C-alpha positions as CSV (number, residue, x, y, z in Angstrom):
1,M,27.2,10.5,10.7
2,L,24.8,9.3,8.1
3,S,21.2,11.1,8.1
4,L,18.2,8.4,8.9
5,V,16.1,7.9,6.3
6,V,12.2,5.8,7.1
7,F,10.5,4.5,3.8
8,T,7.5,3.3,6.0
9,D,4.1,1.3,4.8
10,I,1.0,3.0,6.4
11,D,-1.9,0.2,7.0
12,D,-1.5,-2.5,9.3
13,T,2.0,-1.1,10.1
14,L,1.2,2.5,11.7
15,I,-2.7,2.3,11.7
16,Q,-5.4,0.1,11.7
17,T,-8.9,-0.7,12.1
18,M,-10.0,-0.6,15.2
19,T,-11.3,-4.3,14.7
20,K,-7.6,-5.2,14.1
21,C,-6.0,-2.9,17.7
22,P,-5.0,-5.2,20.3
23,S,-7.5,-3.1,22.9
24,T,-8.8,0.2,22.5
25,D,-6.8,2.1,25.2
26,G,-5.2,5.4,23.9
27,L,-6.3,4.6,20.7
28,K,-6.2,8.1,18.3
29,A,-8.1,8.3,14.7
30,L,-5.3,9.2,12.2
31,G,-7.4,7.7,9.2
32,F,-10.7,9.0,7.9
33,D,-13.4,8.7,5.1
34,S,-14.1,11.2,2.5
35,Q,-16.9,12.4,4.8
36,G,-14.1,12.7,7.9
37,N,-15.4,9.8,9.8
38,A,-12.8,8.0,11.3
39,L,-11.5,4.4,10.3
40,S,-7.8,3.8,11.5
41,Y,-6.4,4.1,14.8
42,A,-3.1,4.3,16.0
43,T,-2.7,2.4,19.5
44,Q,-0.4,4.4,21.5
45,Q,2.9,2.1,21.1
46,Q,2.3,3.4,17.1
47,Q,1.9,6.8,18.0
48,S,5.3,7.1,19.9
49,L,7.0,4.8,16.7
50,I,5.2,8.0,14.5
51,R,6.5,10.3,16.9
52,L,10.1,8.8,17.2
53,F,10.4,8.7,13.4
54,K,9.1,12.4,13.2
55,E,12.1,13.9,15.7
56,K,15.1,11.7,14.1
57,A,14.7,10.8,10.6
58,R,13.6,11.7,6.9
59,V,10.0,9.8,6.6
60,I,9.2,8.9,3.2
61,P,5.3,6.9,3.3
62,V,5.6,4.0,1.0
63,T,1.9,3.2,0.5
64,G,-0.6,0.9,-1.2
65,R,-3.2,4.4,-1.1
66,N,-3.5,6.6,-3.8
67,L,-2.6,9.9,-2.6
68,K,-6.1,11.5,-2.1
69,A,-6.5,8.2,0.2
70,L,-2.8,9.1,2.3
71,K,-4.5,12.8,2.4
72,Q,-7.1,11.7,4.6
73,T,-4.7,10.2,7.1
74,D,-3.8,12.5,9.9
75,I,-0.2,10.8,10.5
76,G,1.8,13.5,9.9
77,F,4.0,12.9,6.8
78,H,2.6,14.8,4.2
79,D,5.2,17.1,3.9
80,A,7.9,14.4,3.6
81,P,10.4,15.1,0.3
82,Y,8.8,12.3,-1.3
83,L,6.0,9.9,-1.3
84,V,5.2,7.0,-2.6
85,T,1.5,6.1,-3.4
86,S,-0.7,3.4,-5.1
87,H,1.7,-0.1,-4.3
88,G,4.7,2.0,-5.8
89,A,2.8,3.1,-9.2
90,M,3.1,6.8,-8.4
91,V,6.4,8.6,-6.7
92,Y,5.6,12.3,-5.8
93,E,8.2,14.7,-4.7
94,N,7.9,18.4,-2.9
95,G,4.7,19.7,-3.9
96,L,2.7,16.6,-4.8
97,Q,4.2,16.8,-8.2
98,P,5.6,13.3,-9.9
99,A,8.8,13.4,-9.1
100,A,11.3,13.8,-11.7
101,G,12.9,11.0,-13.8
102,W,10.2,8.4,-12.9
103,K,7.9,7.0,-15.5
104,H,4.0,8.0,-15.8
105,P,1.8,5.0,-15.1
106,L,-0.1,6.2,-18.3
107,D,3.2,5.5,-19.8
108,Y,2.3,1.7,-19.4
109,A,-0.7,1.3,-22.1
110,D,-0.3,-2.7,-22.3
111,Q,-1.0,-2.5,-18.7
112,Q,-3.3,0.1,-18.8
113,Q,-5.7,-1.7,-21.2
114,H,-4.8,-5.3,-19.1
115,L,-6.2,-3.5,-16.1
116,A,-9.8,-2.3,-17.9
117,D,-10.1,-5.8,-19.1
118,V,-9.3,-8.1,-16.2
119,E,-11.6,-5.4,-14.0
120,K,-14.3,-6.6,-16.4
121,Q,-13.4,-10.2,-16.0
122,V,-13.5,-10.1,-11.9
123,E,-17.1,-8.5,-12.0
124,Q,-18.6,-11.4,-13.9
125,W,-16.4,-13.9,-11.8
126,M,-18.1,-12.6,-8.5
127,R,-21.4,-12.5,-10.1
128,V,-21.4,-16.4,-11.0
129,N,-19.8,-16.8,-7.6
130,K,-22.8,-14.8,-5.8
131,V,-20.3,-13.3,-3.7
132,E,-20.4,-10.0,-1.6
133,G,-17.9,-7.0,-2.3
134,R,-16.8,-4.7,-4.7
135,C,-14.2,-4.0,-7.8
136,R,-13.1,-0.9,-8.9
137,I,-9.7,0.8,-10.4
138,I,-7.6,2.9,-8.1
139,I,-7.1,6.3,-9.9
140,D,-3.7,8.3,-9.1
141,H,-2.8,11.6,-10.9
142,D,-5.2,10.9,-12.9
143,A,-4.2,7.4,-14.0
144,P,-5.0,3.5,-13.1
145,V,-2.8,2.3,-11.1
146,Y,-4.5,-1.2,-9.6
147,V,-7.3,-3.1,-9.7
148,S,-8.7,-3.0,-5.9
149,V,-11.0,-6.1,-5.1
150,K,-12.6,-6.3,-1.4
151,A,-15.1,-8.0,0.4
152,G,-17.7,-7.2,2.4
153,R,-17.4,-6.6,6.5
154,S,-20.6,-8.8,6.9
155,S,-19.5,-11.7,4.3
156,R,-16.7,-14.4,4.4
157,C,-13.5,-13.2,2.3
158,D,-12.2,-16.9,1.5
159,W,-13.3,-16.3,-2.2
160,L,-10.5,-14.0,-2.5
161,H,-8.2,-16.8,-2.4
162,E,-10.3,-18.7,-4.9
163,M,-10.0,-15.6,-6.7
164,K,-6.5,-15.5,-6.8
165,Q,-6.1,-18.9,-7.6
166,E,-8.0,-18.9,-11.3
167,F,-6.2,-15.4,-12.3
168,I,-2.8,-15.7,-10.8
169,R,-1.7,-17.2,-13.9
170,D,-3.1,-15.1,-16.5
171,W,-2.3,-12.3,-14.4
172,S,1.5,-12.6,-13.8
173,Q,2.2,-13.7,-17.6
174,H,0.6,-10.0,-18.6
175,A,1.2,-7.9,-15.7
176,G,3.1,-7.8,-12.2
177,D,1.5,-9.7,-8.8
178,I,-1.6,-10.5,-7.0
179,H,-1.2,-9.3,-3.3
180,L,-3.9,-10.4,-0.6
181,N,-4.0,-9.3,3.0
182,G,-6.9,-9.8,4.9
183,N,-10.4,-8.4,2.7
184,N,-8.2,-6.7,0.2
185,L,-7.1,-8.3,-3.3
186,A,-5.3,-6.4,-5.3
187,F,-3.9,-7.1,-8.6
188,L,-0.8,-5.3,-9.8
189,P,0.5,-4.1,-13.0
190,V,4.1,-4.0,-13.7
191,F,4.9,-0.6,-12.4
192,A,3.3,-0.4,-9.4
193,D,6.0,-2.0,-7.5
194,K,7.2,-0.5,-4.1
195,A,10.7,-1.5,-4.4
196,A,11.3,0.0,-8.1
197,A,9.9,3.6,-6.3
198,V,12.7,2.7,-3.1
199,S,15.4,1.6,-4.9
200,F,14.3,5.0,-7.6
201,L,14.5,6.9,-4.5
202,K,17.5,5.6,-3.3
203,G,19.5,6.4,-6.2
204,I,18.4,10.2,-5.5
205,L,18.8,10.2,-1.6
206,G,22.5,8.4,-1.7
207,D,24.4,7.4,1.0
208,C,21.6,7.3,4.2
209,L,20.9,5.0,6.9
210,Y,18.0,3.3,5.6
211,I,14.6,1.7,7.4
212,G,12.3,0.1,6.2
213,V,8.9,-0.6,7.8
214,G,5.8,-2.8,6.5
215,D,3.7,-5.9,7.7
216,S,2.4,-7.7,4.3
217,Y,4.3,-9.6,1.4
218,S,4.3,-6.8,-0.7
219,D,6.4,-4.5,1.5
220,Q,9.0,-7.6,1.4
221,G,10.9,-6.4,-1.8
222,F,11.4,-2.8,-0.4
223,L,12.3,-3.7,3.2
224,N,15.3,-5.9,1.7
225,L,16.5,-3.3,0.2
226,C,16.8,-1.3,3.4
227,D,19.7,-1.5,5.8
228,F,17.6,-2.4,8.5
229,Q,13.9,-3.9,8.7
230,M,11.3,-2.9,11.6
231,I,8.0,-5.5,11.4
232,P,5.0,-5.7,13.5
233,S,4.6,-8.7,15.4
234,N,1.1,-8.9,14.5
235,S,1.6,-9.3,10.6
236,Q,1.3,-11.0,7.4
237,I,5.4,-11.4,7.6
238,V,5.3,-12.6,10.8
239,N,2.4,-14.8,10.8
240,G,3.0,-16.5,7.8
241,D,0.0,-15.8,5.9
242,K,0.9,-16.6,2.4
243,T,-2.8,-16.6,1.0
């Protein structure tokens, strides 16, 4: 019998913010900020799914979180044989060291420069358009890995769609993709690719039964590499939000 490997996204798949939970009944805090304050929760159904995965499979997170943010969850996957972080920019193996054979983000010099350039361009765009939010470069293993733009919680976030449309052509010519989900926009360089990371790990793990779990269009590539896909009913993929 083939061993079971589950590649799973984290946010909006296994946990989400309180406002995205269908009910407050039975919620368990599993995601925290750097001060230990609860930010993300799992429903009873998600808690059951997490327990099932732990009991039956080798679970490998495939997340947009960097390693620091992943460690601020209490899902229990830190002892996984591998971790895929920062939208696929980094692959860690046991001991939380970069996996042997995985090309480090700092090896993409032109992409690193483009991340710095787009951060400045985005900040300028936000000032000109007078929108509330924040822009920053996400760091993983001492390397810039992608640009994150987040709308303020109390502000409208339709401007993120406008920003994506204005930047997408130039960004696609020089780099990878721009992913928008809710009030979060991510400028992803070519090396931040969940599908590439999962393909790399499948080459190491060999013949297994692979299940992919994810909610957003940024997950679709790695889901398609798995034997079966599991998608939350209330998700970007299901709802068809193509912003």
